[in-house]
N, C-alpha and C positions, 0 to 999 in steps of 0.2 A: 811246131815248137810250142810248148805249153806257156800259159800265162799264170802268174801267181799274185795273190793278194794276202795281206797280213793284217792281223788285229790282235791287240792285247786284251784279254778278258780276266777280270779279277775274280777268278774261281779256280778250283783245282782242275787239272786235266780230266779226272774221272767224271766230274760233273759236266764239263763241256762235251766230252765224248758221249755221255749218255744222251745229251740233247741232240747231238748229230745222229747218233744211232737210231733215234726214234724217227725214222723216215716218215712214218704216217703223220708225225707232228710238224714236219717241215713247213706246211702252210702257215703255221702260227708265227713264224719268223721270216718267211720269204718276203721278197719285195711285194708290197701290196698291189702294185700295178700288174703283177703276174696273175692275180686272181686264181692262185693255185688251189686245186683240190686233189687230194691224194687218197688212194685206197690200197690196202694190202691185198695182193692176189694169191700169195702162197707163203709158206714158211711160218715159223713160230716167232711172234713178236720181233723186237729188234734182234737181229742176228745175221750171221753169214748166209743163211739159206733163205732169207726173206726176199720177196719180190713185190713190186708195187706198180701201180699205174697212176699217172698224173694227167690232169688236163689243166690248161691255163692259157695265158697270153704272153707272147714275147714280141716286143716291138710292134704292139697293137695288132698282132695276128694270132689266131687260135693255134695252139700247139698241144700235142699229147705226147706222152713218153712212157715206155716200158722201162722200169728201173730195176737194176740188179745190184746187190751189195757185192763189191769186188774185193774189199779189204775190211777186216774187222779185228783189230788188235787193240783192245782196250788197255790202257788209255792213250796210246800214242799214234794210232793210224786208223783212218776210216776212209773208205771210198765207195762211190756209187757210179755205175755206168747208166746213162740215160740214152736209150735209143729213141730219138725224137721223130715225130711224124707231123708234117704240116702240109695241108692240102695244096696241091700244085707244085710241091717241091720234093726232091729226092730225100729219103730218110738220111739222117745224120746221127752220129753218136758222139757223146761227150763223156769224159770221165771227170768227176769232181772228187779230188783227193784232198783229204784234210790231214795235216800233220800237227800234232799237239806236243808242246814241250813246256814243262814247268819252268817259269821264269818270273822274276820280280814278284813273288808271292801269288802268282796267278798262272795263266796259260798263254803262251804265245801260239796263236793259231795261224797256220798258213793254209790257204785254199789254192790248189793248183788245178786249173782247167786245161784239159787236153782233148784232142780228137785225132783220129786217124782218117777221118772222112773230111776231105777238103780243109786241111789245117789252116789254109790261108784265111778262111772265114773268121777264125778267132781274131785275126788282125784287122780285117775289114770291119768287123762288128765290134772291135775292141772297146770303143766308148760305151756302147750299150752293155756289153758283157761286164765291163768294170763297174758301171753304175749299178747294174743288177746285183753283182757280187758284193759290192761294198754296202749297199742298202741291206741285203740279207745278213751280212756279217754283223753290221751295227745292230740290227734287230735281234740277232742271236745273242750278242753281247748283253743287250738290255734285258732279254728274257732270262738268261742264265744268272746275271748279277742280281736281278731282283728276286730270284728264287721261284719265279712263276713256272 
């Protein structure tokens, strides 16, 4: 069962979508503890055919991921699937789905995290998943609202 997180951003959905769709730019607003580095491996710029590779840290352990854009409907819906690799553990995949809705002069953004691989892990790791998601969403909000 997926878990969802919400935030209100004082910017139009198109601007928020563009920041989300710039997957190569995600390290600029991700949780700093993740130490994320991202590179595009195929496809043209932000778009449905783009593919990426990331390396970073989650819960103090190195992790890498192969990332695929799975939904690209500007300005209402964007999703990426991360096939994660961590030494000594089986690979797992997560989908991060973002729904954007114009509301109160800005954008109501909902991030939904789901997995088909050991779904119970989302609940076991929920405090860490929530902390990471909310830190990143607050950083995204600050970035988009500042125009950076």
